[in-house]
C-alpha positions in Angstrom: 22.6 -107.3 146.8 22.4 -103.6 145.9 26.0 -103.9 144.4 24.9 -106.8 142.3 21.8 -105.0 141.0 23.9 -101.9 140.3 26.6 -103.9 138.5 23.9 -105.8 136.5 22.2 -102.5 135.5 25.6 -101.0 134.6 26.6 -104.1 132.5 23.1 -104.1 130.8 23.4 -100.4 130.0 26.9 -100.9 128.6 25.8 -103.8 126.5 22.8 -101.9 125.2 25.0 -99.0 124.3 27.5 -101.3 122.7 24.7 -103.0 120.7 23.3 -99.7 119.6 26.8 -98.5 118.6 27.4 -101.7 116.8 24.1 -101.3 114.9 24.9 -97.7 114.0 28.4 -98.8 112.8 26.9 -101.6 110.7 24.4 -99.1 109.3 27.2 -96.6 108.5 29.2 -99.4 106.9 26.3 -100.4 104.7 25.7 -96.8 103.7 29.4 -96.4 102.8 29.4 -99.7 100.8 26.2 -98.7 99.0 27.7 -95.3 98.1 30.9 -96.9 96.9 29.0 -99.4 94.8 26.9 -96.6 93.3 30.1 -94.6 92.5 31.7 -97.7 90.8 28.5 -98.4 88.8 28.3 -94.7 87.7 32.0 -94.7 86.8 31.5 -97.9 84.7 28.6 -96.3 82.8 30.6 -93.1 82.1 33.7 -95.1 81.1 31.5 -97.2 78.7 30.0 -94.1 77.2 33.5 -92.6 76.7 34.7 -95.9 75.1 31.7 -95.9 72.7 32.3 -92.2 71.8 36.0 -92.9 71.2 35.2 -95.8 68.9 32.7 -93.7 67.0 35.2 -90.9 66.6 38.0 -93.3 65.5 35.7 -94.9 62.9 34.8 -91.5 61.5 38.5 -90.5 61.4 39.4 -93.7 59.6 36.6 -93.3 57.1 37.7 -89.7 56.4 41.4 -90.7 56.1 40.5 -93.5 53.8 38.5 -91.2 51.5 41.2 -88.6 51.5 43.8 -91.3 50.7 41.8 -92.6 47.8 41.3 -89.1 46.4 45.0 -88.3 46.7 46.0 -91.6 45.3 44.0 -91.1 42.1 45.6 -87.6 41.7 49.0 -88.8 42.6 48.8 -91.7 40.1 47.7 -89.4 37.4 50.6 -87.0 38.2 53.1 -89.9 38.3 52.0 -91.1 34.9 52.4 -87.6 33.5 55.8 -87.3 35.0 57.0 -90.7 33.6 55.8 -89.6 30.2 57.7 -86.3 30.5 60.9 -88.2 31.6 60.7 -90.4 28.4 60.3 -87.3 26.2 63.0 -85.2 27.8 65.5 -87.7 29.1 68.1 -86.9 26.4 67.6 -83.2 26.8 68.1 -83.4 30.6 70.8 -86.1 30.7 73.6 -83.5 30.8 71.8 -81.6 33.5 71.8 -84.6 35.8 75.4 -85.6 35.4 77.0 -85.5 38.8 80.5 -85.8 40.2 80.9 -89.2 41.8 82.9 -89.3 45.0 84.6 -92.2 46.8 83.7 -92.2 50.4 85.2 -94.5 53.0 82.5 -96.3 55.1 84.3 -98.6 57.6 86.5 -100.8 55.5 84.5 -100.3 52.3 84.8 -97.7 49.5 81.4 -96.3 48.7 80.5 -94.5 45.5 78.4 -91.4 46.3 76.3 -89.5 43.8 75.3 -86.0 44.8 73.6 -83.4 42.7 71.3 -80.4 42.8 68.9 -79.3 40.1 66.8 -76.2 40.0 63.8 -75.8 37.7 63.7 -72.1 36.9 60.4 -72.5 35.0 58.5 -73.2 38.2 57.3 -70.2 40.2 58.1 -70.6 43.9 54.8 -70.1 45.6 54.8 -72.0 48.9 51.0 -71.6 49.4 50.2 -73.3 46.1 52.5 -76.3 46.6 51.0 -79.5 47.8 54.0 -81.4 49.3 52.0 -84.5 50.2 50.8 -84.8 46.6 54.3 -84.3 45.3 55.7 -86.9 47.7 53.1 -89.6 46.9 53.3 -89.0 43.1 57.2 -89.3 43.2 57.0 -92.5 45.3 54.3 -94.0 43.0 56.4 -93.1 39.9 59.4 -94.9 41.4 57.3 -98.0 42.0 55.9 -98.0 38.5 59.1 -97.0 36.6 60.9 -100.0 35.0 64.3 -98.1 35.4 64.0 -97.7 39.2 64.9 -101.0 40.9 65.7 -99.8 44.3 63.1 -99.7 47.1 65.7 -97.9 49.3 65.1 -94.4 48.1 63.8 -92.0 50.7 62.0 -88.9 49.5 61.6 -85.7 51.5 59.5 -82.8 50.2 59.3 -79.3 51.7 57.8 -76.3 49.9 58.4 -77.9 46.5 62.1 -78.8 47.2 62.7 -82.5 46.9 65.6 -84.2 48.8 66.5 -87.8 47.8 68.5 -90.1 49.9 69.3 -93.8 49.8 70.9 -96.6 47.8 70.7 -97.2 44.1 72.3 -99.8 41.8 73.9 -97.4 39.3 74.6 -93.8 38.3 71.9 -94.2 35.6 69.3 -95.2 38.2 70.3 -92.2 40.4 69.9 -89.9 37.3 66.5 -91.4 36.5 65.3 -90.9 40.1 66.4 -87.3 39.9 64.6 -86.7 36.6 61.4 -88.2 37.9 61.5 -85.9 40.9 62.6 -82.9 38.8 59.8 -83.2 36.3 57.0 -83.7 38.9 54.5 -80.8 38.8 55.3 -78.0 41.3 58.8 -79.2 42.1 61.3 -76.4 41.7 64.5 -77.9 43.1 65.9 -81.4 43.7 68.9 -82.4 45.8 70.2 -85.9 45.9 72.5 -87.9 48.0 72.7 -91.5 46.8 75.1 -94.4 47.6 75.7 -96.5 44.5 75.7 -100.2 45.4 77.3 -102.3 42.7 
């Protein structure tokens, strides 16, 4: 009988301990879950705040870039118009300067006619700090778009410190010369190098 009572007490004690441990474990689990939920909620709030800030920053940058592009476009258009006017006035005078040696180059099985030439405008003072390459680039491209003598949309323009490099495909030697003249007479350009493939 004594053994039964002792065993019963022991089992009761063990069950009580197990129940208390179970309650504590449940309590710890709930606390951990609550902490995790709070961390997730806080992270969501911070992430949302960062997203909103990024959206606001992006909108401000877009507005600034749009304003800058509009301002540059007006200036570039005006510069392009002046350049095209100069080209018409001086095309005869500069025609001899833009005559280049044409070379036949083998490209695969085809013979390509390549026009290369370099022009230097000695009347332009080379001052890197005063040269706006972006303005030169946009005004040359706009002049090409609006010139009736430039038919190719395959002319790449590269500008660095007032030196213009022209690459691409044109339909004739005359078009290559005209493209060079436009670049050459653009304000602040002091040298032009061209490498055109003439496509008949």
